[in-house]
GUGUFI-130600 format. One record per residue (C-alpha): residue in one letter; chain; x, y, z. Coordinates in Angstrom, 1 decimal, m for minus. Each point is the difference from the previous one (the first is absolute). Example, Ala and Ser with C-alpha at 12.3 -4.5 7.8 and 13.67 -1.06 7.14 Angstrom:
REM GUGUFI-130600
<"A" "A" <12.3 m4.5 7.8>>
<"S" "A" <1.4 3.4 m0.7>>
This chain:
REM GUGUFI-130600
<"M" "A" <0.0 0.0 0.0>>
<"S" "A" <1.4 3.4 m1.0>>
<"R" "A" <m0.7 3.2 2.0>>
<"L" "A" <m0.1 3.6 m0.9>>
<"V" "A" <0.0 2.9 2.6>>
<"L" "A" <m1.1 3.4 m1.2>>
<"L" "A" <1.1 2.9 2.2>>
<"R" "A" <m1.1 3.5 m0.5>>
<"H" "A" <2.7 2.4 1.2>>
<"G" "A" <m0.3 1.6 3.4>>
<"E" "A" <m1.4 3.5 0.4>>
<"S" "A" <1.9 2.5 m2.0>>
<"Q" "A" <0.5 3.6 0.9>>
<"W" "A" <m2.6 1.0 m2.6>>
<"N" "A" <m2.4 m2.6 1.2>>
<"L" "A" <0.3 1.8 3.4>>
<"E" "A" <m0.5 3.4 m1.7>>
<"N" "A" <m3.1 m1.4 m1.9>>
<"R" "A" <1.6 0.7 m3.4>>
<"F" "A" <m0.2 m1.8 m3.3>>
<"T" "A" <3.4 m1.6 m0.4>>
<"G" "A" <0.1 m2.1 m3.1>>
<"W" "A" <3.5 m0.2 m1.5>>
<"V" "A" <1.5 2.7 2.3>>
<"D" "A" <2.7 m1.7 1.9>>
<"V" "A" <m0.8 1.0 3.6>>
<"P" "A" <1.4 m1.9 3.0>>
<"L" "A" <m1.7 m1.9 2.8>>
<"S" "A" <m1.3 1.9 3.0>>
<"P" "A" <1.1 m1.1 3.4>>
<"K" "A" <m3.3 m1.9 0.3>>
<"G" "A" <0.7 m1.6 m3.4>>
<"E" "A" <3.4 m1.3 1.2>>
<"Q" "A" <m1.8 m1.5 3.1>>
<"E" "A" <m2.6 m1.5 m2.3>>
<"A" "A" <2.7 m1.7 m2.0>>
<"K" "A" <1.5 m1.4 3.2>>
<"E" "A" <m3.4 m1.3 1.1>>
<"A" "A" <m0.5 m1.6 m3.5>>
<"G" "A" <3.4 m1.7 0.5>>
<"K" "A" <m1.2 m1.4 3.3>>
<"K" "A" <m3.1 m1.4 m1.7>>
<"L" "A" <2.3 m1.8 m2.5>>
<"T" "A" <2.1 m1.7 2.6>>
<"G" "A" <0.2 m3.7 m0.7>>
<"M" "A" <m0.3 0.4 m3.8>>
<"T" "A" <3.0 m0.6 m2.2>>
<"F" "A" <0.0 2.0 m3.3>>
<"N" "A" <1.8 m1.1 m3.1>>
<"R" "A" <0.0 3.5 m1.5>>
<"A" "A" <m1.7 3.3 0.1>>
<"F" "A" <m1.2 2.7 m2.4>>
<"S" "A" <m0.7 3.7 0.5>>
<"S" "A" <m0.7 3.2 m2.0>>
<"V" "A" <2.8 2.5 m0.5>>
<"L" "A" <m1.5 2.4 2.5>>
<"K" "A" <1.8 0.5 3.3>>
<"R" "A" <m3.1 m0.6 2.2>>
<"A" "A" <m0.4 m3.5 m1.4>>
<"I" "A" <3.8 m0.7 0.0>>
<"E" "A" <0.3 1.1 3.6>>
<"T" "A" <m3.0 m1.9 1.2>>
<"L" "A" <1.4 m3.2 m1.6>>
<"R" "A" <3.5 0.6 1.4>>
<"I" "A" <m1.3 0.5 3.6>>
<"A" "A" <m2.4 m3.0 m0.2>>
<"L" "A" <2.8 m2.3 m1.3>>
<"E" "A" <2.4 1.3 2.7>>
<"V" "A" <m2.6 m0.9 2.7>>
<"I" "A" <m0.3 m3.6 m1.2>>
<"D" "A" <3.8 m0.1 m0.6>>
<"Q" "A" <m0.2 m0.7 m3.7>>
<"P" "A" <1.7 3.2 m1.5>>
<"G" "A" <2.0 m1.9 m2.6>>
<"I" "A" <m2.7 m1.6 m2.1>>
<"P" "A" <m0.1 1.0 m3.7>>
<"I" "A" <m2.1 3.1 m0.6>>
<"Q" "A" <m1.3 1.4 m3.3>>
<"R" "A" <m1.1 3.6 m0.3>>
<"D" "A" <m2.2 1.2 m2.9>>
<"Q" "A" <m2.1 3.0 m0.7>>
<"A" "A" <m2.7 m2.3 m1.2>>
<"L" "A" <m0.9 m0.3 3.7>>
<"N" "A" <0.0 3.7 0.6>>
<"E" "A" <m3.0 1.8 1.4>>
<"R" "A" <m2.6 1.2 m2.4>>
<"L" "A" <1.1 3.3 m1.7>>
<"Y" "A" <m2.3 2.7 1.4>>
<"G" "A" <1.1 2.6 m2.6>>
<"E" "A" <m1.1 3.6 0.9>>
<"L" "A" <m1.4 m1.2 3.4>>
<"Q" "A" <3.5 m1.0 1.3>>
<"G" "A" <0.9 2.1 3.0>>
<"L" "A" <m3.5 1.4 0.5>>
<"N" "A" <m1.8 m0.4 3.3>>
<"K" "A" <m2.9 m2.5 m0.5>>
<"T" "A" <m2.5 2.1 2.1>>
<"E" "A" <0.8 3.2 m1.9>>
<"T" "A" <m0.3 m1.9 m3.3>>
<"A" "A" <m3.4 m1.3 1.0>>
<"Q" "A" <m1.1 3.5 0.8>>
<"K" "A" <1.2 1.2 m3.4>>
<"Y" "A" <m1.3 m2.8 m2.2>>
<"G" "A" <m2.7 m1.6 2.2>>
<"A" "A" <0.3 m3.0 2.2>>
<"A" "A" <m1.8 m2.3 m2.5>>
<"Q" "A" <2.4 0.9 m2.8>>
<"V" "A" <3.1 m0.5 2.2>>
<"K" "A" <m1.4 m3.4 1.1>>
<"I" "A" <m0.4 m1.0 m3.7>>
<"W" "A" <3.6 1.1 m0.7>>
<"R" "A" <1.3 m1.9 3.0>>
<"R" "A" <m2.1 m3.2 0.0>>
<"S" "A" <m1.5 m0.6 m3.5>>
<"F" "A" <1.4 m2.5 m2.4>>
<"D" "A" <0.4 1.9 m3.2>>
<"V" "A" <m0.3 3.8 0.6>>
<"R" "A" <3.3 1.9 0.0>>
<"P" "A" <0.8 3.0 2.2>>
<"P" "A" <1.3 2.9 m2.1>>
<"G" "A" <3.4 m1.0 m1.5>>
<"G" "A" <0.0 m3.3 2.0>>
<"E" "A" <m0.8 m3.7 m0.2>>
<"S" "A" <m3.2 m1.8 0.7>>
<"L" "A" <0.0 m3.3 1.9>>
<"K" "A" <m0.5 m1.7 m3.3>>
<"D" "A" <3.2 1.7 m1.3>>
<"T" "A" <1.8 m1.1 3.2>>
<"A" "A" <m1.2 m3.6 m0.5>>
<"E" "A" <1.3 0.0 m3.6>>
<"R" "A" <3.6 0.4 1.3>>
<"V" "A" <m0.3 m1.9 3.3>>
<"L" "A" <m1.6 m3.2 m1.3>>
<"P" "A" <2.4 m0.7 m2.9>>
<"Y" "A" <2.9 0.5 2.4>>
<"Y" "A" <m1.7 m2.4 2.5>>
<"E" "A" <m0.5 m2.6 m2.8>>
<"K" "A" <3.6 0.3 m1.3>>
<"A" "A" <2.1 0.7 3.1>>
<"I" "A" <m1.9 m1.4 3.0>>
<"L" "A" <m2.3 m2.8 m1.1>>
<"P" "A" <2.8 m2.3 m1.3>>
<"Y" "A" <1.4 m0.1 3.6>>
<"L" "A" <m3.4 m0.8 1.4>>
<"K" "A" <m0.3 m2.8 m2.5>>
<"A" "A" <3.3 m1.3 1.3>>
<"G" "A" <m1.5 m0.1 3.6>>
<"E" "A" <1.9 2.9 1.4>>
<"T" "A" <m1.1 2.5 2.7>>
<"I" "A" <0.1 3.6 m1.2>>
<"L" "A" <m0.3 3.4 1.6>>
<"V" "A" <m1.2 3.0 m2.0>>
<"A" "A" <0.3 3.5 1.5>>
<"A" "A" <m2.0 2.5 m2.0>>
<"H" "A" <m2.8 2.5 0.2>>
<"G" "A" <m3.7 0.4 0.6>>
<"N" "A" <m1.1 0.1 m3.7>>
<"S" "A" <2.7 m2.3 m1.5>>
<"L" "A" <m1.1 m2.6 2.6>>
<"R" "A" <m3.7 0.7 m0.6>>
<"A" "A" <0.6 m0.8 m3.7>>
<"L" "A" <1.7 m3.3 1.0>>
<"V" "A" <m2.6 m0.9 2.6>>
<"M" "A" <m2.8 0.7 m2.5>>
<"H" "A" <1.6 m2.6 m2.3>>
<"L" "A" <0.7 m2.6 2.7>>
<"D" "A" <m3.4 0.3 1.6>>
<"K" "A" <m1.9 0.4 m3.3>>
<"L" "A" <m1.7 3.2 1.2>>
<"S" "A" <m2.3 1.9 m2.3>>
<"Q" "A" <0.5 3.7 m0.8>>
<"A" "A" <m2.7 0.8 2.5>>
<"E" "A" <1.5 m2.1 2.7>>
<"V" "A" <3.5 1.5 m0.4>>
<"L" "A" <m1.5 3.5 0.5>>
<"E" "A" <m0.4 m0.7 3.8>>
<"L" "A" <3.3 m2.0 0.4>>
<"N" "A" <2.5 1.6 2.3>>
<"I" "A" <3.3 m1.5 1.0>>
<"P" "A" <1.3 1.2 3.3>>
<"T" "A" <3.6 1.2 0.5>>
<"G" "A" <2.4 m2.5 1.6>>
<"A" "A" <m2.4 m2.9 0.1>>
<"P" "A" <1.4 m3.2 m1.7>>
<"L" "A" <m2.6 m1.7 m2.2>>
<"L" "A" <0.8 m3.7 m0.5>>
<"Y" "A" <m1.1 m2.0 m3.0>>
<"E" "A" <0.5 m3.8 m0.3>>
<"F" "A" <m0.1 m1.8 m3.3>>
<"D" "A" <m0.5 m3.6 m1.0>>
<"A" "A" <2.3 m1.8 m2.5>>
<"A" "A" <m1.8 1.6 m2.9>>
<"T" "A" <0.5 3.4 1.6>>
<"R" "A" <m3.7 0.4 0.7>>
<"V" "A" <m0.7 2.1 3.2>>
<"V" "A" <m1.2 m2.4 2.8>>
<"S" "A" <0.0 2.6 2.8>>
<"H" "A" <0.8 3.6 0.8>>
<"R" "A" <0.1 1.9 3.3>>
<"Y" "A" <1.6 2.8 1.8>>
<"L" "A" <2.7 m1.1 2.5>>
């Protein structure tokens, strides 16, 4: 049985400031560093063959801290921008509350949570999925087929795209999907790499 753990990075400084972050490379907040340590504690007892992350420092740091906690800092790690957060375009850096006041809460929710509506100059979740899923199929799935245990540190929307695929969620269902920061999500697969269980640790 192969296993895949999906880990959204700990709280970033812009999460703390309620800003749209996207591809802006902001660091973890002190709370985010602690969330990464707590995630590591929840992974204690698991042995990972390799790990993957985006190229953004909040995911890289979350992965580094978690692997240090479980004393597995030397495993192979691949970083790729295919796992980056959704590009929020003109919204990046803006305060979410102020943006809702400007454009209306309903419009901002559509930009944030819908499947195929792009924010100005940015990506929809559909766009994000179109880079995440081919990367998963090419770079990660072969190791799962080989029975390995994999850790992926990434972002709310890149992981939403992957969870939508793994859980076979509809476009309506993914609208309400939220993946919390620093909470490891474990998937277990059978020999045919079909999902047999998933749960937060």
